[in-house]
FILO-951675 format. One record per residue (C-alpha): x, y, z. Coordinates in steps of 0.001 Angstrom, whole numbers, plus 500000, padded with zeros to 6 digits. Example, Ala and Ser with C-alpha at 12.3 -4.5 7.8 and 13.67 -1.06 7.14 Angstrom:
BEGIN
512300495500507800/513670498940507140/
end
This chain:
BEGIN
499999500093499970/502000502928498571/499357505585498261/496023506257500020/493433508882498789/491345510885501230/488607513023499771/487159515695502177/484372518038502484/485767519324505655/482648517606507731/483113515553510945/482826512321508800/485672513448506632/487590514112509673/487175510508510885/488042509250507310/491377511606507470/492238510107510663/491901506741509880/493885507461506633/496975508851508463/496617505904510942/496871503480507868/499385505485505991/501628505583509130/501542501684509617/501911500999505911/504502503848505369/502223505166502620/501772508654501183/498495510079501466/496617512670499183/494002514779500542/491338515915497946/488705518530498018/486372519223494986/484153522217494423/481502520452492728/479894523225490488/477273520986489040/474138522673489255/475721526004490488/475341527759487240/473184527123484040/475013528641481031/472920529814478092/473813531446474732/475839534709475082/477880533240477956/475532534542480360/474566532509483447/471027532232485088/470407531710488643/467127529816489947/465366533120490221/465661533836486551/467837537166486919/470906537013484383/474306537240485914/477266538185483997/480221535759483636/482607537873485511/480433537670488577/480565533879488289/484201533889488188/484369536095491047/481928533906492993/484094530917491868/487437532405493007/485684533361496468/484769529628496848/488255528466495861/489851530781498235/487504529744501130/488312526077500451/491938526634500177/492006528271503683/489583525253505094/492282522903503357/495287524428505089/493518524217508563/492370520774507863/495604519189506910/497506521142509556/495598519201512271/497669515914511151/501017517421510247/502625515757513081/501312512327512342/504626511391510674/502900511115507278/503883512584504052/500475514554503159/499736516453499839/496461518206499355/494580519261496117/491531521124495263/489742520806492136/486583522322490513/484243520316488747/482424516796489252/483502515127492480/483214511524491157/485279512390487838/488142514002489852/488210510997492254/488301508433489622/490921510443487723/493326510656490972/492885506911491405/494203506183488096/496807508946487621/498109508564491167/497685504716491102/495707504933494460/495893501772496586/493206502778498798/490261505215499192/489184506190502714/485758508041502836/483572509319505683/479743508477505162/476845509833507161/474788507111505729/471113507446504283/467883505697504141/464554505614502508/463672508171499710/467155509993500307/469050506755499097/466935506781495704/466901510639494939/470340511635495919/472959508697496305/476306510027497446/479777510255496147/480657507524498725/478145505092497184/479591505941493719/483161505236494641/481984502050496508/480279500754493050/482974502113490433/486343502550492268/488992500504490924/490604500083494157/489366499037497660/487230501743499378/487289502197503137/484216503788504626/483949505173508319/481036506815510048/482795507435513509/485975508029515080/487865504706514624/491198503460516189/492660501021513572/494611499056516299/491175498150517540/490351496279514226/491036492842515059/488014490857513751/486669491347510350/483524489864508774/484086489051505350/480758488439503349/481658486130500567/479923483489498247/483176481208498455/483560481546494748/486445481920492230/485485485335491127/486182486690494668/489796485674494984/491113488895493592/489038490526496342/490524488332499310/493981489103497842/493393492773498566/491734492064501877/494714489823502992/497041492854502756/494724494904504939/494574491744507347/498018491468507644/498387495397508301/496009495292511042/497073491784512291/493416490800512172/491163487474512006/489088487094509038/485534485614509716/484235484420506204/480416484223505957/478089483160503454/474613484451503993/471837481823503209/468636483496501875/465400481693500964/465981482993497152/469440481748497185/469350478488499685/472461476123499698/472983473237502013/475512473487504720/477289470645503340/477644472152500037/478824475474501352/481284474218503579/482971472091501114/483078474997498562/484573477190501474/487329474830502255/488313474901498696/488137478651498429/490240479299501555/492942476662500066/493000478489496650/493092481970498465/495892480783500783/493961482494503774/495366482157507381/493699483185510549/490121482540509863/486815481153510589/484340479748508285/480616480662508742/477097480366507307/474272482762508462/470786482576507751/468488485591507008/465714486713504749/467858489655502991/471572489401502175/472479492849503357/470677492264506715/472614489117507168/475710490616506675/475099493303509207/473642491149511886/476337488491511521/478755491209512136/476861492279515366/476386488808516559/480073487905516498/481016491750517628/483117492322514394/485104495379514296/484507496062510499/482926494560507573/484456493523504076/482719492472501156/483055492709497098/480700494876495035/479560494013491746/479797497678490363/476432497320488517/475292500528486774/472139501915484760/469085500017484693/470767496704486235/471606498708489243/468185500284489478/466646496934489268/468929494826491582/470226497472493822/473717497072495308/474056495041498593/477475496695499249/476038500259498981/473169499190501285/475711497856503793/477731501035503599/474511503017504250/473333501181507282/476169499452509060/477477501296512033/480698499602511644/483672500726509141/483161498894505727/485957497795503407/484630497173499805/486479496281496385/484989496022493014/484836492573491349/486927492494488156/
end
């Protein structure tokens, strides 16, 4: 793990993510990149003649738009300096960056150009209609990021993350996910509690699951682990309840990265868990 990205909006949750990012960077001797994006989507609607119209319908000149943007940037720059200064004595190399535009675009660009190994993000979670209408950059990263995403909602001491509930189907397609998770497991000195959630719609006998689980563990060369099967009506509930029942310190799982109509129809178990679990959640997109 050489580079860790922490997107920030300077909220409390972003602070929790920054703290976790610094802890991981210090333990792994990684560089840490902090990024704030002034998401200007929806701020201005530009029409013919390079004129911007606010929601009230009164035309505003392009110069005023530029002045407003410069003011926002200056304000963000001051906030960034204050934000980063809090972690200056953590013994970690920290670089900061401010962009103007689409938050998801610049985070994705940074992952590829900087060859980011891990994204650490804060999340407030969501429920009900807010999930459907809004969605969040955290959810988008969980779905699309080409590297693991570590999501936190509260202050977290990584030295206490010793038991990881890893939701898995024990199938070959998840072997790449396990290899990434093993890096974090070794860094934390944690135990993996592998679990398949048995649901009425995807029922499988314990005998069949345990046989495949043993083969999976052998092929993935996993050490310090337990094999589990947990029954629930819904998979995302089963993952969260299993983690609660064993008092896991965090949850890990793969995400399919579905998009478009497929995402709307099937939803995303990983995003549901990120939204509703109180524990930190580590996710990695299946290749």
